[in-house]
C-alpha positions in Angstrom: 56.9 -330.0 15.8 57.8 -333.6 14.8 60.4 -334.0 12.1 62.3 -336.9 10.7 65.7 -337.3 12.2 68.7 -339.3 11.0 71.2 -340.5 13.6 74.6 -342.1 13.5 75.8 -344.7 16.1 78.6 -343.4 18.3 81.3 -346.1 18.3 81.7 -348.1 21.5 79.1 -346.1 23.5 75.6 -347.4 22.7 74.6 -343.8 22.0 73.5 -342.1 18.9 74.2 -338.6 17.5 71.7 -336.6 15.3 73.3 -336.1 11.9 71.9 -332.6 11.5 73.3 -330.1 14.0 72.5 -326.4 14.5 75.8 -324.5 14.6 76.0 -321.8 17.3 79.0 -319.8 15.9 78.1 -316.1 16.0 74.7 -316.7 17.6 74.4 -313.6 19.8 74.6 -314.1 23.6 71.3 -312.1 24.3 67.6 -312.4 23.8 68.0 -312.4 20.1 70.2 -315.4 20.4 67.6 -317.2 22.6 65.0 -316.5 20.0 67.2 -317.9 17.2 67.7 -321.1 19.2 64.0 -321.4 20.1 63.2 -321.1 16.4 65.7 -323.8 15.7 64.1 -326.1 18.2 60.6 -325.4 16.7 62.1 -326.3 13.3 63.1 -329.7 14.7 66.8 -329.3 15.7 67.8 -331.3 18.7 71.6 -331.3 18.2 73.3 -328.0 19.1 77.0 -327.4 18.5 78.6 -324.6 20.6 82.0 -323.8 22.2 83.4 -321.9 25.1 84.9 -319.6 22.4 81.5 -318.7 21.1 80.5 -317.3 24.5 76.8 -318.4 24.1 76.6 -321.6 26.2 74.4 -319.7 28.7 72.2 -318.5 25.9 71.7 -322.1 24.8 70.9 -323.2 28.3 68.3 -320.5 28.7 66.6 -321.4 25.4 66.6 -325.1 26.3 64.8 -324.3 29.5 62.3 -322.1 27.8 61.5 -324.9 25.3 60.1 -326.9 28.1 61.5 -330.1 26.5 63.4 -332.6 28.7 67.2 -332.3 28.6 67.5 -335.9 27.3 65.7 -334.8 24.1 68.8 -332.8 23.2 72.3 -333.7 22.1 74.7 -330.9 23.1 78.3 -330.5 21.9 80.8 -328.0 23.1 84.6 -327.4 22.9 87.5 -326.3 25.0 89.4 -323.3 23.7 93.2 -322.9 23.2 93.9 -320.6 26.1 92.7 -323.2 28.6 94.9 -325.8 27.0 98.0 -323.6 27.2 97.3 -322.9 30.9 97.3 -326.6 31.8 95.0 -329.3 33.0 93.5 -327.4 35.9 92.5 -324.6 33.6 91.0 -327.2 31.1 89.0 -328.6 34.0 87.8 -325.2 35.1 86.8 -324.2 31.6 84.8 -327.4 31.0 83.0 -327.0 34.4 82.2 -323.4 33.5 80.7 -324.6 30.2 78.5 -327.0 32.1 77.5 -324.4 34.7 76.6 -322.0 31.9 73.9 -324.4 30.8 72.2 -323.8 34.1 69.3 -326.1 35.0 69.6 -327.6 31.5 73.1 -328.7 32.3 74.9 -331.2 34.4 76.7 -332.7 31.4 77.5 -332.4 27.8 76.8 -335.2 25.4 80.0 -334.6 23.4 83.0 -332.4 24.2 85.8 -331.6 21.8 89.3 -330.1 21.8 88.7 -327.1 19.6 92.2 -326.9 18.1 95.2 -329.2 18.7 97.6 -326.8 20.5 101.1 -328.3 20.0 102.5 -329.6 23.2 99.2 -329.3 25.0 96.5 -331.4 23.4 97.5 -334.8 24.9 97.3 -333.4 28.5 94.1 -331.6 27.6 92.5 -334.8 26.3 93.6 -336.7 29.5 91.8 -334.1 31.6 88.7 -334.6 29.4 89.0 -338.3 30.1 88.8 -337.6 33.9 85.7 -335.5 33.4 84.2 -338.2 31.2 84.8 -340.8 34.0 83.1 -338.4 36.4 80.0 -338.4 34.2 80.2 -334.8 33.1 81.0 -335.6 29.5 79.3 -338.5 27.9 81.6 -338.7 24.8 84.9 -337.1 23.8 86.1 -335.9 20.5 88.4 -333.7 18.5 88.2 -330.7 16.2 90.6 -329.7 13.4 92.9 -332.6 14.1 95.0 -333.8 11.2 95.7 -337.6 10.7 99.2 -337.0 12.1 97.9 -335.2 15.2 95.4 -338.0 15.8 98.2 -340.5 15.5 100.3 -338.5 18.0 97.4 -338.4 20.5 96.7 -342.1 20.2 100.4 -343.2 20.5 100.7 -346.2 22.8 102.9 -344.3 25.3 100.2 -341.7 26.0 97.9 -344.3 27.6 94.7 -342.9 26.2 91.8 -344.8 27.8 88.7 -343.3 26.1 88.9 -343.2 22.3 87.7 -340.0 20.6 84.5 -340.7 18.7 84.3 -337.5 16.5 86.7 -335.2 14.7 85.1 -332.0 13.4 86.7 -330.1 10.6 85.7 -328.2 7.5 84.0 -330.5 5.0 81.8 -329.6 2.1 81.8 -330.2 -1.7 84.0 -327.1 -1.9 86.4 -328.4 0.8 86.5 -332.1 0.4 89.7 -334.0 1.3 88.6 -337.6 0.8 91.9 -339.0 2.1 91.4 -337.2 5.4 87.7 -338.1 5.8 88.4 -341.8 5.1 91.4 -341.8 7.4 89.1 -341.0 10.4 86.1 -343.0 9.3 88.3 -346.1 8.8 89.4 -345.8 12.4 85.9 -345.6 13.8 85.9 -341.8 14.2 82.8 -340.0 13.0 83.5 -336.9 10.9 81.6 -333.8 11.8 81.6 -331.1 9.1 82.0 -327.6 10.2 81.2 -324.9 7.6 79.0 -327.5 5.9 77.4 -324.8 3.8 80.8 -323.2 3.0 79.1 -320.0 4.2 77.1 -320.0 1.0 80.2 -318.6 -0.8 80.0 -321.0 -3.7 76.3 -321.5 -4.3 76.4 -319.8 -7.7 78.4 -322.8 -9.0 76.8 -324.0 -12.3 77.2 -327.7 -11.5 75.6 -327.3 -8.1 72.8 -325.3 -9.6 72.2 -328.0 -12.2 71.8 -330.6 -9.5 69.6 -328.5 -7.4 67.2 -327.8 -10.3 67.2 -331.6 -11.1 65.9 -332.3 -7.6 63.8 -329.1 -7.2 65.6 -328.2 -4.1 68.0 -325.3 -3.1 71.8 -325.5 -3.5 72.0 -325.5 0.3 69.8 -328.6 0.5 72.0 -330.4 -2.1 75.2 -329.6 -0.1 73.6 -330.8 3.2 72.2 -333.9 1.6 75.7 -334.7 0.2 77.0 -334.6 3.7 74.4 -336.9 5.0 75.1 -339.4 2.2 78.8 -339.2 3.1 77.9 -340.4 6.6 78.9 -337.1 8.2 77.5 -335.1 11.1 76.5 -331.9 9.3 76.7 -328.6 11.2 74.9 -325.7 9.6 73.7 -322.4 10.9 71.3 -319.7 9.9 69.3 -317.0 11.8 66.4 -317.3 9.5 63.6 -319.6 10.4 62.7 -320.4 6.8 66.2 -321.5 6.2 66.2 -323.6 9.3 63.3 -325.6 8.1 64.7 -325.8 4.5 68.0 -327.1 5.8 66.3 -329.9 7.6 64.0 -330.8 4.7 66.6 -333.0 2.9 65.3 -336.5 3.5 62.8 -336.5 0.6 65.4 -336.8 -2.2 68.5 -338.8 -2.8 71.5 -337.7 -4.8 72.5 -340.2 -7.5 76.0 -341.7 -7.8 76.6 -339.2 -10.7 75.5 -336.3 -8.5 77.8 -337.4 -5.8 80.7 -337.7 -8.2 80.1 -334.3 -9.6 79.9 -332.7 -6.1 83.0 -334.6 -5.0 85.0 -332.8 -7.7 84.1 -329.2 -6.8 87.0 -328.7 -4.5 90.0 -326.9 -6.1 93.6 -327.8 -5.2 94.2 -324.1 -4.5 91.4 -324.0 -1.9 92.9 -327.0 -0.2 96.3 -325.4 0.0 94.8 -322.2 1.5 92.8 -324.2 4.0 95.7 -326.3 5.1 97.9 -323.2 5.4 95.3 -321.6 7.6 95.0 -324.7 9.8 98.8 -324.7 10.3 98.8 -321.0 11.3 96.1 -321.5 13.8 97.9 -324.4 15.5 101.1 -322.4 16.0 101.9 -322.0 19.7 101.5 -318.4 20.8 
């Protein structure tokens, strides 16, 4: 199947990243998972976002081989988990190599590798080990996930000697969790923002303003939310096990949200939800 694809230039690399990514969180690590991934490929997805924590990198590798498409047709993202960070650089290296090995014949490298969470006291050394793996050709690009502006600044402090700038920071972004100051902080520094939970798990799709915009464009609320992310210049990570939804989630290039639409969607985030999210982020970053 041939589908339209929008891509973003990855800073200082000469590479591009597909804006629409298929999220692998909770994709089962069995034949059902392989079938889900193959359906995603048939629906046009070429960017897959997984993690060692998801325990389905081998499932992804199997599906890629069964697709009979060349490896270079795909853009694969994964992440190193907290336990490896806490165990030190050798454990980080071992974890990344295991992720690559899990891809099997479809592997050899990842296009993008992220630190899943910035574990205090660990993430600088973790990133330095990712730099080594990048220099060895095992990771084409490096990035971050769930980093705050202050944590990014700590990583990039001159004394750390970071040689390879992170090109992506992935964190929750949607019309229902929109922190424009955080998004702009990274974009202004040449860091692409990847939106995890781009569909907010569908929890807020009964919103009257969202429904009004979806009716206006004769599309679903999910399509409006994903189109909002594209127009914000985000990498949009969305997941579904249903093939019909896979196709629908990609069919978002035939309409454009107006400035008024975007303004309305920008205003759907409540201060209470931001407080809850930031509290959760702080709790997850506490050293164990």
